[in-house]
C-alpha positions in Angstrom: -5.8 -4.3 -4.1 -3.1 -4.1 -1.5 0.0 -2.9 -3.3 2.5 -5.5 -2.2 5.6 -6.0 -4.4 5.6 -9.7 -4.5 9.2 -10.9 -4.6 8.0 -14.4 -4.9 6.7 -13.7 -8.3 10.2 -14.1 -9.7 12.8 -16.4 -8.2 15.6 -14.2 -9.4 14.4 -11.4 -7.1 15.4 -13.5 -4.1 19.0 -13.0 -5.1 18.4 -9.3 -5.8 17.0 -8.7 -2.4 20.1 -10.1 -0.8 22.7 -8.2 -2.7 23.1 -5.3 -0.2 22.3 -5.3 3.5 20.8 -2.0 4.7 20.0 -1.0 8.2 16.5 -1.8 9.2 15.8 1.8 10.0 17.3 3.3 6.9 14.1 5.0 6.0 14.2 7.0 9.3 17.7 8.3 8.5 19.2 11.3 6.7 20.9 11.4 3.3 23.5 14.0 4.4 24.5 12.8 7.9 23.7 9.1 7.6 24.3 8.4 3.9 20.9 6.9 3.4 18.1 8.6 1.5 15.5 8.2 4.2 12.9 10.8 5.2 15.1 12.3 7.9 12.5 11.6 10.6 15.0 11.2 13.3 16.6 14.5 12.4 13.2 16.2 12.4 12.2 14.8 15.8 15.6 15.8 17.3 14.9 19.3 16.0 11.3 19.4 17.4 12.3 18.1 20.9 10.7 20.2 23.6 8.2 21.9 21.2 4.5 21.6 21.8 2.4 19.4 19.5 -1.3 18.6 19.2 -3.1 15.3 18.5 -3.5 14.3 14.9 -5.5 11.4 13.8 -4.4 9.5 10.7 -6.9 7.1 9.1 -5.4 4.0 7.6 -7.8 2.7 5.0 -6.4 -0.8 4.5 -6.7 -4.5 5.4 -7.0 -3.9 9.1 -4.6 -3.0 11.9 -3.5 -5.1 14.9 -4.6 -2.7 17.6 -2.9 -4.8 20.3 0.5 -4.7 18.7 3.2 -3.9 21.3 4.5 -0.9 19.2 1.0 0.4 18.2 -1.4 -0.2 21.1 -0.6 3.2 22.7 -1.3 5.1 19.5 -4.6 3.6 18.4 -7.4 6.2 18.1 -10.3 5.7 20.5 -13.8 7.1 19.9 -14.4 8.5 23.4 -18.2 8.9 22.7 -18.7 5.2 22.1 -19.0 2.6 24.9 -17.2 -0.6 23.9 -19.1 -3.7 23.4 -22.6 -2.6 24.5 -24.1 -3.1 21.1 -25.4 0.5 21.0 -24.5 3.3 18.6 -23.8 5.6 21.5 -22.6 8.6 19.5 -25.3 8.1 16.9 -22.9 8.2 13.9 -24.5 5.2 12.3 -21.9 2.7 13.4 -22.3 0.4 16.5 -19.3 0.1 18.8 -16.9 1.8 16.4 -14.4 2.3 19.2 -11.2 2.2 17.1 -12.6 2.7 13.6 -14.8 0.6 11.3 -14.8 -2.5 9.1 -16.7 -2.0 5.8 -15.9 -5.5 4.6 -17.5 -7.4 7.5 -21.0 -8.6 8.2 -23.3 -7.7 11.1 -22.9 -11.3 12.3 -19.2 -10.7 12.9 -17.9 -12.6 9.8 -15.3 -10.9 7.7 -14.2 -10.9 4.0 -10.6 -11.9 3.5 -10.4 -12.8 -0.2 -12.2 -11.0 -3.0 -12.5 -10.9 -6.8 -10.6 -8.3 -8.8 -12.7 -5.5 -10.3 -12.3 -6.9 -13.8 -14.0 -10.1 -12.7 -16.9 -8.3 -11.1 -17.4 -6.2 -14.3 -17.2 -9.4 -16.4 -19.9 -11.1 -14.3 -22.1 -8.0 -14.5 -21.9 -7.9 -18.3 -22.1 -11.6 -18.7 -25.5 -11.6 -17.0 -26.7 -9.2 -19.6 -24.9 -10.2 -22.8 -24.0 -13.9 -22.5 -25.3 -15.8 -25.6 -26.3 -12.5 -27.2 -25.1 -11.4 -30.6 -23.6 -7.9 -31.1 -25.8 -7.3 -34.2 -29.0 -5.5 -33.3 -27.7 -3.9 -30.2 -27.9 -0.2 -29.6 -24.8 2.0 -29.7 -24.6 2.0 -25.8 -25.2 -1.8 -25.7 -22.5 -2.4 -28.3 -20.0 -0.5 -26.2 -20.9 -2.6 -23.2 -20.8 -5.8 -25.2 -17.3 -5.0 -26.4 -16.2 -4.3 -22.9 -17.8 -7.6 -21.9 -15.7 -9.5 -24.5 -12.6 -7.6 -23.4 -13.1 -8.6 -19.7 -14.0 -12.1 -20.7 -10.6 -12.5 -22.5 -8.7 -11.1 -19.5 -10.4 -13.4 -17.1 -10.2 -16.5 -19.3 -6.5 -15.9 -20.1 -5.6 -15.2 -16.5 -7.4 -18.3 -15.2 -5.5 -20.4 -17.8 -2.2 -18.8 -16.7 -2.4 -18.8 -12.9 -3.4 -22.4 -12.5 -0.2 -23.8 -14.1 1.9 -21.2 -12.3 0.4 -22.3 -9.0 1.3 -25.9 -9.8 4.8 -25.0 -10.9 5.7 -23.1 -7.8 4.1 -25.7 -5.6 6.2 -28.4 -7.2 9.4 -26.4 -6.6 8.3 -25.7 -3.0 7.7 -29.4 -2.4 11.0 -30.3 -4.2 13.0 -28.0 -1.8 11.2 -29.5 1.2 12.1 -33.0 0.0 15.8 -32.0 -0.6 16.0 -30.4 2.9 14.7 -33.7 4.4 17.5 -35.6 2.6 20.2 -33.3 4.2 19.0 -34.3 7.7 19.3 -30.6 8.8 16.7 -28.0 9.8 16.1 -25.7 6.9 17.7 -22.7 8.6 21.0 -24.6 8.6 20.9 -26.0 5.0 23.3 -24.3 2.6 23.5 -24.3 -1.1 26.5 -26.6 -0.8 24.4 -29.1 1.1 21.9 -29.0 -1.7 24.5 -29.4 -4.4 26.1 -32.3 -2.6 23.0 -34.6 -2.9 23.9 -37.5 -5.2 20.5 -39.2 -5.2 19.2 -37.3 -8.2 16.0 -37.4 -10.3 14.8 -34.8 -12.7 13.2 -32.7 -10.0 16.2 -32.8 -7.7 18.4 -31.6 -10.5 16.0 -28.8 -11.3 15.8 -27.7 -7.6 19.6 -27.7 -7.3 19.7 -25.3 -10.3 17.1 -23.1 -8.7 18.9 -23.0 -5.3 22.3 -22.3 -7.0 20.8 -19.4 -8.9 19.0 -17.9 -6.0 21.9 -18.2 -3.5 24.6 -16.9 -5.8 24.2 -13.3 -4.4 23.7 -14.3 -0.7 20.1 -15.5 -0.3 19.7 -18.5 1.9 17.8 -21.7 1.2 15.4 -20.8 4.0 14.8 -17.4 2.4 14.1 -19.1 -0.9 11.7 -21.5 0.6 9.8 -18.7 2.4 9.6 -16.7 -0.8 8.2 -19.7 -2.6 5.6 -20.0 0.2 4.5 -16.5 -0.8 4.4 -17.4 -4.5 2.3 -20.5 -3.8 -0.1 -18.5 -1.7 -0.2 -15.7 -4.3 -1.0 -17.9 -7.3 -3.5 -20.0 -5.3 -5.4 -16.9 -4.2 -5.5 -15.7 -7.8 -6.8 -19.0 -9.1 -9.3 -19.6 -6.3 -10.5 -16.1 -5.6 -9.1 -13.1 -7.5 -9.8 -14.3 -11.0 -12.5 -16.9 -10.2 -15.8 -15.7 -11.7 -17.7 -18.3 -9.5 -16.4 -16.9 -6.2 -18.4 -14.2 -4.5 -17.7 -13.1 -0.9 -20.0 -10.1 -0.7 -22.8 -12.1 0.8 -20.8 -11.9 4.0 -21.4 -8.2 4.2 -25.1 -8.6 3.2 -25.4 -5.3 1.4 -26.0 -4.2 -2.2 -22.5 -3.0 -3.4 -24.2 -1.0 -6.1 -26.3 1.0 -3.7 -23.9 3.9 -3.2 -26.3 5.7 -0.8 -26.0 2.9 1.7 -23.3 3.8 4.3 -24.3 1.9 7.5 -23.1 -1.6 7.0 -20.1 -3.7 8.2 -18.9 -4.3 11.8 -16.5 -3.0 14.4 -13.7 -5.5 13.9 -10.9 -3.2 12.7 -8.3 -6.0 12.7 -9.9 -8.7 10.6 -8.4 -12.0 9.4 -5.3 -10.7 7.6 -4.0 -7.4 9.0 -0.4 -7.8 7.9 -0.5 -5.0 5.3 -2.4 -2.5 7.3 -0.4 -3.1 10.4 2.8 -2.6 8.5 1.5 0.7 7.1 0.4 1.9 10.6 3.8 1.2 12.0 5.5 3.4 9.4 3.2 6.2 10.3 3.0 6.0 14.1 4.9 3.2 15.8 6.0 4.6 19.2 9.4 6.2 18.9 12.3 5.5 21.2 10.5 2.8 23.3 13.2 0.2 22.7 10.7 -1.8 20.6 10.7 -2.5 16.8 10.5 0.7 14.8 10.1 4.4 15.1 7.1 5.8 13.2 7.5 9.0 11.2 4.6 10.8 12.8 5.6 11.2 16.5 4.0 11.0 19.9 0.8 12.9 19.1 -0.2 10.9 16.1 -3.0 8.3 16.5 -4.1 5.6 14.1 -7.8 5.1 13.1 -8.2 1.7 11.4 -10.8 1.5 8.6 -10.9 -2.0 7.2 -11.8 -1.7 3.5 -9.2 -3.6 1.5 -9.4 -7.4 1.0 -7.0 -9.8 -0.6 -8.4 -8.7 -4.0 -9.8 -5.5 -5.2 -11.5 -3.0 -2.9 -14.9 -1.8 -3.9 -15.6 1.9 -4.8 -18.5 2.0 -2.4 -16.4 0.9 0.5 -13.6 3.4 -0.4 -16.0 6.3 -0.6 -17.6 5.4 2.7 -14.2 4.9 4.4 -13.1 8.3 3.4 -16.3 9.9 4.7 -16.1 7.9 7.9 -12.5 9.1 8.4 -13.4 12.8 7.8 -16.6 12.6 10.0 -14.7 11.1 12.9 -11.8 13.5 13.1 -9.0 12.3 10.8 -6.9 15.1 9.3 -4.7 12.7 7.2 -5.9 9.6 5.3 -3.5 7.0 4.1 -4.6 4.9 1.1 -2.1 2.1 0.2 -4.2 0.4 -2.4 -5.2 0.6 -6.0 -6.8 -1.2 -8.9 -7.2 -1.1 -12.7 -10.9 -0.3 -13.0 -13.4 1.9 -11.1 -17.0 1.5 -12.1 -18.2 3.9 -9.5 -15.4 6.5 -9.6 -17.8 9.4 -9.2 -18.7 8.1 -5.7 -15.0 8.1 -4.8 -14.5 11.5 -6.4 -17.4 12.9 -4.3 -15.8 11.5 -1.1 -12.4 13.1 -2.2 -14.2 16.5 -2.6 -15.7 16.0 0.9 -12.3 15.4 2.4 -10.8 18.4 0.7 -13.8 20.6 1.8 -13.2 19.5 5.4 -9.4 20.2 5.3 -8.2 16.6 5.1 -5.1 15.4 3.3 -5.3 12.2 1.3 -2.1 10.2 0.6 -2.2 7.5 -2.1 0.3 4.9 -3.2 1.3 5.1 -6.9 1.2 1.3 -7.4 3.6 -1.4 -8.1 3.4 -2.3 -11.8 6.6 -0.5 -13.0 4.6 1.5 -15.4 3.7 5.1 -16.2 0.4 6.1 -14.6 -2.5 7.4 -16.7 -6.0 8.5 -15.8 -7.3 5.1 -16.9 -4.9 2.5 -15.6 -4.9 3.1 -11.9 -7.6 4.0 -9.4 -8.4 5.9 -7.3 -6.6 8.9 -8.7 -6.8 12.7 -8.1 -8.5 13.7 -11.3 -12.3 13.9 -11.2 -14.1 11.8 -13.8 -14.8 13.8 -17.0 -13.0 16.8 -15.6 -9.6 18.3 -15.7 -9.8 19.5 -12.1 -7.7 17.5 -9.6 -7.9 17.2 -5.8 -6.0 19.9 -4.0 -5.2 17.9 -0.9 -4.3 14.7 -2.7 -0.7 13.4 -2.8 0.5 10.4 -4.9 3.7 8.7 -3.8 6.2 6.6 -5.7 8.7 4.2 -4.0 12.4 4.7 -3.6 15.2 2.3 -2.5 18.1 2.8 -0.1 20.5 3.0 -2.9 21.4 6.6 -3.9 22.5 5.7 -7.4 20.9 4.5 -10.6 18.8 2.1 -8.5 17.2 4.8 -6.4 13.7 4.4 -7.9 12.3 1.0 -6.8 12.1 -1.2 -9.9 8.4 -1.9 -9.3 7.3 1.7 -8.7 4.8 3.4 -11.0 5.7 6.9 -12.1 4.5 9.9 -14.1 5.9 13.4 -14.3 2.5 14.9 -13.6 0.5 12.2 -11.8 3.0 11.1 -9.2 3.9 13.9 -6.8 6.9 12.7 -4.9 9.0 9.6 -4.1 9.6 8.2 -0.6 11.3 5.0 0.8 9.4 1.9 -0.3 11.9 -0.9 -0.6 13.2 -3.0 2.3 10.9 -1.3 4.8 11.0 -2.8 8.3 7.8 -2.3 10.2 5.1 -3.8 12.4 3.1 -6.9 11.5 0.4 -8.7 13.6 1.3 -10.6 16.8 3.8 -7.9 18.0 6.2 -9.0 15.2 8.2 -7.1 12.6 9.1 -7.7 9.0 10.4 -6.0 5.8 7.9 -5.3 3.0 8.3 -3.7 -0.4 5.9 -1.5 -2.2 4.5 2.0 -2.8 2.2 0.9 -0.1 5.2 1.5 2.2 6.1 4.8 0.6 2.7 6.4 1.0 2.7 6.1 4.8 6.1 7.8 4.9 4.4 10.9 3.4 1.3 10.4 5.5 3.6 10.4 8.6 5.3 13.6 7.4 1.9 15.2 6.9 0.8 14.2 10.4 4.0 15.5 11.9 3.6 18.9 10.2 -0.1 19.1 11.2 0.8 18.1 14.8 3.4 20.8 15.3 1.8 23.5 13.1 -1.9 23.0 13.6 -2.8 26.3 12.0 -1.7 25.2 8.6 -4.4 24.1 6.2 -4.4 20.8 4.3 -3.6 22.6 1.0 -0.6 24.3 2.7 0.7 21.1 4.2 0.6 19.4 0.7 2.5 22.4 -0.8 5.0 22.2 2.0 5.6 18.5 1.5 6.1 18.9 -2.2 8.1 22.1 -2.1 10.5 20.7 0.5 11.1 17.4 -1.3 14.9 17.1 -1.7 15.8 17.2 -5.4 17.7 14.3 -6.9 20.2 15.0 -9.7 20.8 11.5 -10.9 20.4 9.4 -14.0 18.5 6.4 -12.9 17.0 3.2 -14.3 13.4 3.8 -15.2 11.1 1.4 -13.3 10.0 -1.6 -15.3 12.7 -1.2 -17.9 16.4 -0.9 -18.6 16.1 2.6 -19.9 18.1 5.4 -18.3 16.2 8.6 -17.4 16.6 11.6 -15.1 15.1 10.9 -11.7 13.3 14.3 -12.0 11.3 12.8 -14.9 9.5 10.3 -12.7 7.5 12.7 -10.6 6.2 16.3 -10.4 8.7 17.3 -7.8 11.6 15.2 -9.0 12.5 14.7 -5.4 12.3 12.6 -2.2 9.9 13.5 0.6 11.8 14.7 3.7 10.4 15.3 7.2 13.1 17.6 8.4 13.0 19.9 5.3 9.1 19.9 5.6 9.3 21.0 9.2 11.8 23.8 8.5 9.6 25.1 5.6 6.4 24.8 7.8 8.2 26.8 10.4 8.9 29.6 8.0 5.4 29.5 6.5 3.4 29.6 9.7 0.0 30.0 8.1 1.1 32.2 5.2 -0.2 31.4 1.7 2.5 30.1 -0.6 2.5 29.9 -4.4 2.2 26.3 -5.4 5.4 25.0 -6.9 7.7 27.7 -5.5 10.7 26.1 -3.9 12.7 27.6 -1.0 16.2 27.3 -2.3 17.6 27.6 1.2 16.1 24.2 2.0 17.6 22.3 -0.8 20.5 21.1 1.4 18.5 21.9 4.6 
């Protein structure tokens, strides 16, 4: 599932987001010279000015990318061996007209999946077909294990369906109430103030309730319009959960026309790399590679020689293991040297297929960067997938990096409240809150999530590989982790009110930094480094 941090889920978060204004490009800035804990990309590019760089392709496995966006169209990867639109697999790689990437959640007839079930619902349906109306007694040991899992999944799905329906109705009622109140003021919503709302005398129970909601949300600076837009997001979120994500009767896979359990099948989908909802993927792509210094929008971390390959794999719902595995293989086979994966889910029935693809990427010298997730919890090997540990093994991927999300506040609020964490399983933190980047239609917006933090690191990896092409993927990973700037702060642990050391939230205990990574890469120049050995001279650059 796309790892958005949905502010609309809690109305109080509208007020939180408005507490402190930060510059839109804060994540590009430097902690020492600009007083913002960004990735120091501007400083890195200033240092690299005039130096030679080589092309680096970054695969964005996501919801799709708007390849015509004004700030991205010049950095979109093009398959030079494919003739656009001729309906022929010119390069004989198994994918027809894959000019800018591939879409694994589309059909040969051009249709595309937008919404999907969550994996728990797919597992529930699978076991329901086998165990519905059966009794646990008399089952084999293996069947009893499956039966118990079926009952667990059944409870999750039933409980969530009973929960999200009323939530959808609640938020929809508040949304309609605000719309009604705005109409009573006689002003366009962008001009309506909290005082206007409070001044309405024609009250009923709903009006009184809405006045309270508006007063609460606007106390710390949020506007009525921002509240309304956030409610739109909440309504859409809970509607999609009720109608698609947790709905056992919904099945979109017939659009693709494949057997999702046939893991040997790789040649399906279509060439539409944008799809019906490319907001998330376009935002991610902009962080990595939006054209720098062109007087448009944002400056991507990666630089002028970085290109984006769009591999559409992630719907509004949970991605399928088969698609993820095939997306990784497609990226590797078609020249990507960095892969960004801003998605995750709670179950992985075909994890071995994804593991095999991870090994394939590592064998072919490709870096995989993955978002830690937005549940405000400690990661384990069983609560977030994909992860870097191979099923049934202790061995982990050597070119895999897991990224947590940081905010612009260099204080107790530095770790984003939604970010997942783990001293061993999360490698490093990077900016992931209030991240301004590209969205479809040549527009721009601020998103929150570890989905935004991962492409910061993918951009750093691409930058290092571009200017130091002789470095291997394992070396680049080491450089990124060893050059992470340490944080000596007591912070609020995500998802709680507990105070912990920032260093307890990830393996490095630090923030990824492009400038420090470049300086360390310059010193390394192809030499082998001992993993975990930090260069003390880089701690303050």
